[in-house]
PASEBA-1860 file (N, C-alpha, C; in nm, 3 decimals):
! residues 108
1> MPARAKQY> 8.964/10.861/-4.275/8.954/10.706/-4.272/9.075/10.578/-4.271 ~ 9.086/10.583/-4.181/9.174/10.460/-4.095/9.151/10.365/-4.263 ~ 9.220/10.289/-4.288/9.261/10.171/-4.419/9.141/10.026/-4.424 ~ 9.238/10.001/-4.270/9.080/9.878/-4.170/8.915/9.891/-4.188 ~ 8.882/10.044/-4.151/8.810/10.083/-4.201/8.730/10.081/-4.299 ~ 8.825/10.140/-4.417/8.720/10.148/-4.546/8.798/10.039/-4.624 ~ 8.811/9.938/-4.601/8.832/9.796/-4.591/8.662/9.778/-4.577 ~ 8.661/9.753/-4.494/8.498/9.735/-4.367/8.373/9.742/-4.461
9> ALTMQPQQ> 8.407/9.868/-4.490/8.355/9.983/-4.569/8.256/9.938/-4.660 ~ 8.390/9.885/-4.767/8.396/9.890/-4.921/8.264/9.694/-4.930 ~ 8.321/9.636/-4.774/8.298/9.445/-4.805/8.162/9.461/-4.744 ~ 8.096/9.561/-4.639/8.018/9.552/-4.646/7.920/9.525/-4.683 ~ 7.766/9.536/-4.712/7.696/9.455/-4.803/7.506/9.518/-4.747 ~ 7.482/9.668/-4.850/7.355/9.722/-4.772/7.254/9.626/-4.750 ~ 7.187/9.684/-4.642/7.072/9.558/-4.565/6.973/9.536/-4.717 ~ 6.926/9.358/-4.758/6.819/9.407/-4.868/6.706/9.389/-4.810
17> QPQYVQAV> 6.653/9.421/-4.844/6.477/9.463/-4.853/6.400/9.367/-4.858 ~ 6.355/9.371/-4.775/6.213/9.245/-4.775/6.151/9.157/-4.852 ~ 6.135/9.111/-4.945/6.072/9.071/-5.041/5.937/8.997/-5.030 ~ 5.824/9.083/-5.110/5.718/8.984/-5.040/5.654/8.967/-5.162 ~ 5.596/8.843/-5.082/5.545/8.739/-5.183/5.419/8.674/-5.185 ~ 5.289/8.751/-5.279/5.170/8.685/-5.288/5.161/8.595/-5.196 ~ 5.084/8.581/-5.165/5.008/8.435/-5.087/4.956/8.352/-5.197 ~ 4.952/8.226/-5.282/4.817/8.206/-5.368/4.780/8.039/-5.251
25> HQPVVVAQ> 4.699/8.051/-5.294/4.524/7.987/-5.205/4.578/7.858/-5.285 ~ 4.612/7.746/-5.230/4.560/7.633/-5.262/4.412/7.574/-5.175 ~ 4.415/7.421/-5.292/4.283/7.411/-5.222/4.284/7.304/-5.048 ~ 4.193/7.317/-5.058/4.129/7.246/-4.932/4.144/7.065/-4.936 ~ 4.249/6.948/-4.916/4.213/6.866/-4.951/4.229/6.777/-4.837 ~ 4.087/6.723/-4.832/4.089/6.673/-4.692/4.034/6.449/-4.705 ~ 4.141/6.425/-4.604/4.161/6.400/-4.609/4.072/6.245/-4.572 ~ 4.047/6.085/-4.664/3.946/6.048/-4.655/3.972/5.892/-4.515
33> PAMMAPVR> 3.893/5.815/-4.471/3.905/5.727/-4.383/4.010/5.665/-4.425 ~ 4.065/5.575/-4.376/4.180/5.496/-4.431/4.095/5.388/-4.490 ~ 3.992/5.294/-4.381/3.938/5.207/-4.473/3.874/5.194/-4.605 ~ 3.843/5.336/-4.614/3.745/5.360/-4.795/3.865/5.395/-4.907 ~ 3.874/5.295/-5.050/3.943/5.383/-5.064/3.879/5.487/-5.225 ~ 3.985/5.525/-5.221/3.952/5.660/-5.299/3.907/5.650/-5.401 ~ 3.746/5.728/-5.467/3.717/5.714/-5.542/3.618/5.834/-5.660 ~ 3.716/5.769/-5.785/3.715/5.919/-5.944/3.569/5.863/-5.909
41> HPPSAILA> 3.542/5.853/-5.945/3.320/5.878/-5.919/3.206/5.820/-5.861 ~ 3.117/5.840/-5.824/3.040/5.771/-5.727/2.988/5.639/-5.842 ~ 2.924/5.489/-5.719/2.910/5.416/-5.819/2.741/5.450/-5.867 ~ 2.697/5.386/-5.993/2.566/5.427/-6.015/2.477/5.296/-5.994 ~ 2.401/5.299/-5.910/2.309/5.150/-5.912/2.302/5.109/-5.996 ~ 2.225/5.203/-6.160/2.223/5.152/-6.255/2.308/5.013/-6.332 ~ 2.372/5.043/-6.295/2.524/5.041/-6.342/2.538/4.860/-6.255 ~ 2.534/4.886/-6.111/2.573/4.828/-6.052/2.494/4.690/-6.026
49> YVLWFFLG> 2.357/4.765/-6.075/2.218/4.651/-6.085/2.291/4.510/-6.246 ~ 2.276/4.602/-6.347/2.360/4.528/-6.454/2.511/4.438/-6.423 ~ 2.645/4.463/-6.351/2.688/4.401/-6.288/2.645/4.302/-6.254 ~ 2.514/4.338/-6.145/2.479/4.197/-6.024/2.353/4.071/-6.162 ~ 2.316/4.162/-6.196/2.256/4.072/-6.357/2.330/3.991/-6.389 ~ 2.430/4.055/-6.447/2.513/3.940/-6.527/2.606/3.927/-6.528 ~ 2.660/3.960/-6.387/2.863/3.894/-6.354/2.811/3.879/-6.153 ~ 2.668/3.858/-6.182/2.630/3.846/-6.073/2.718/3.738/-5.965
57> LFGIHHLY> 2.728/3.565/-5.977/2.826/3.480/-5.991/2.925/3.499/-5.906 ~ 2.961/3.611/-6.023/3.126/3.645/-6.004/3.154/3.720/-5.922 ~ 3.035/3.819/-5.821/3.082/3.881/-5.772/3.162/4.061/-5.800 ~ 3.134/4.068/-5.954/3.148/4.170/-5.999/3.071/4.308/-5.898 ~ 2.980/4.355/-5.892/2.944/4.413/-5.860/2.956/4.475/-5.703 ~ 3.050/4.326/-5.659/3.077/4.449/-5.494/3.181/4.478/-5.503 ~ 3.289/4.511/-5.591/3.344/4.557/-5.641/3.343/4.707/-5.692 ~ 3.294/4.693/-5.767/3.235/4.834/-5.876/3.170/4.915/-5.779
65> MGRGVGVW> 3.101/4.832/-5.626/3.055/4.914/-5.545/3.154/4.986/-5.393 ~ 3.256/4.912/-5.402/3.301/4.900/-5.332/3.348/4.873/-5.168 ~ 3.260/4.752/-5.185/3.235/4.661/-5.082/3.328/4.632/-4.982 ~ 3.506/4.625/-5.096/3.627/4.541/-5.075/3.632/4.435/-5.132 ~ 3.765/4.368/-5.124/3.783/4.237/-5.225/3.720/4.140/-5.063 ~ 3.768/4.131/-4.915/3.701/4.041/-4.856/3.563/3.982/-4.874 ~ 3.488/4.049/-4.922/3.331/4.064/-4.912/3.371/4.034/-5.059 ~ 3.428/4.057/-5.194/3.444/3.994/-5.322/3.493/3.826/-5.345
73> LLSLITFQ> 3.533/3.797/-5.247/3.653/3.690/-5.239/3.548/3.571/-5.166 ~ 3.469/3.600/-5.058/3.355/3.558/-4.966/3.292/3.475/-5.040 ~ 3.233/3.597/-5.141/3.106/3.543/-5.248/3.136/3.472/-5.380 ~ 3.312/3.469/-5.369/3.303/3.424/-5.464/3.370/3.319/-5.454 ~ 3.424/3.220/-5.357/3.393/3.114/-5.267/3.253/3.095/-5.319 ~ 3.200/3.100/-5.210/3.098/3.006/-5.184/2.950/3.083/-5.238 ~ 3.010/3.153/-5.402/2.916/3.141/-5.492/2.821/3.154/-5.491 ~ 2.783/3.293/-5.414/2.707/3.419/-5.348/2.634/3.348/-5.311
81> GLGLWWLI> 2.668/3.269/-5.235/2.619/3.173/-5.097/2.499/3.117/-5.136 ~ 2.495/3.079/-5.285/2.426/2.917/-5.313/2.331/3.021/-5.367 ~ 2.382/3.161/-5.410/2.249/3.173/-5.495/2.182/3.351/-5.360 ~ 2.150/3.292/-5.294/2.119/3.334/-5.151/2.144/3.492/-5.129 ~ 2.237/3.514/-5.113/2.328/3.658/-5.135/2.297/3.723/-5.278 ~ 2.256/3.652/-5.378/2.246/3.711/-5.408/2.183/3.805/-5.472 ~ 1.997/3.725/-5.405/1.931/3.783/-5.415/1.915/3.895/-5.322 ~ 1.950/3.898/-5.225/1.978/3.967/-5.114/2.088/4.075/-5.119
89> DLFLIPSS> 2.157/4.012/-5.225/2.212/4.199/-5.279/2.052/4.316/-5.410 ~ 2.048/4.208/-5.431/1.897/4.265/-5.493/1.868/4.374/-5.375 ~ 1.875/4.360/-5.290/1.775/4.539/-5.248/1.859/4.556/-5.113 ~ 1.974/4.521/-5.137/2.143/4.611/-5.093/2.218/4.715/-5.141 ~ 2.219/4.690/-5.325/2.268/4.761/-5.413/2.289/4.912/-5.429 ~ 2.117/4.985/-5.303/2.125/5.153/-5.356/2.191/5.202/-5.251 ~ 2.195/5.080/-5.118/2.188/5.146/-4.975/2.387/5.094/-5.008 ~ 2.451/5.031/-5.044/2.601/5.042/-5.034/2.640/5.178/-5.156
97> CSKVRGGM> 2.568/5.209/-5.300/2.556/5.260/-5.292/2.597/5.401/-5.317 ~ 2.524/5.477/-5.168/2.505/5.560/-5.106/2.606/5.575/-5.010 ~ 2.646/5.496/-4.971/2.746/5.516/-4.883/2.878/5.545/-4.931 ~ 2.875/5.514/-5.026/3.020/5.517/-5.101/2.970/5.654/-5.158 ~ 2.885/5.683/-5.211/2.885/5.803/-5.243/2.819/5.937/-5.047 ~ 2.847/5.908/-4.986/2.867/5.983/-4.841/2.734/5.962/-4.802 ~ 2.658/5.886/-4.788/2.471/5.938/-4.786/2.389/6.037/-4.851 ~ 2.482/6.050/-5.035/2.365/6.129/-5.081/2.325/6.045/-5.133
105> VVMR> 2.135/6.034/-5.171/2.068/5.962/-5.286/2.047/6.052/-5.378 ~ 2.085/6.000/-5.546/2.034/6.062/-5.645/1.925/6.060/-5.710 ~ 1.809/6.124/-5.703/1.708/6.060/-5.714/1.676/6.165/-5.882 ~ 1.588/6.130/-5.933/1.644/6.216/-6.129/1.412/6.248/-6.146
END
């Protein structure tokens, strides 16, 4: 074997066998619409009513139910529409909580 061929044979590395890696199943992440804030837990209608009754003048229940800062600011500036929107919220709280839960109504 000539010297050059011998040197080439020494520097040549054996082909490496492909390594197989077991696939790990990752959880599927579902994107939320851009307008909805991520919710850690669905709002409770009972707690929303408690906030509505005691802190309704300040519109805290709007923030709890995830209606948005714009609705909260409007209710804060107008003192809940001089009390009219405060009464209307009495009937809108269950549907607002249901929308945040994805349309599911919790019945006990």
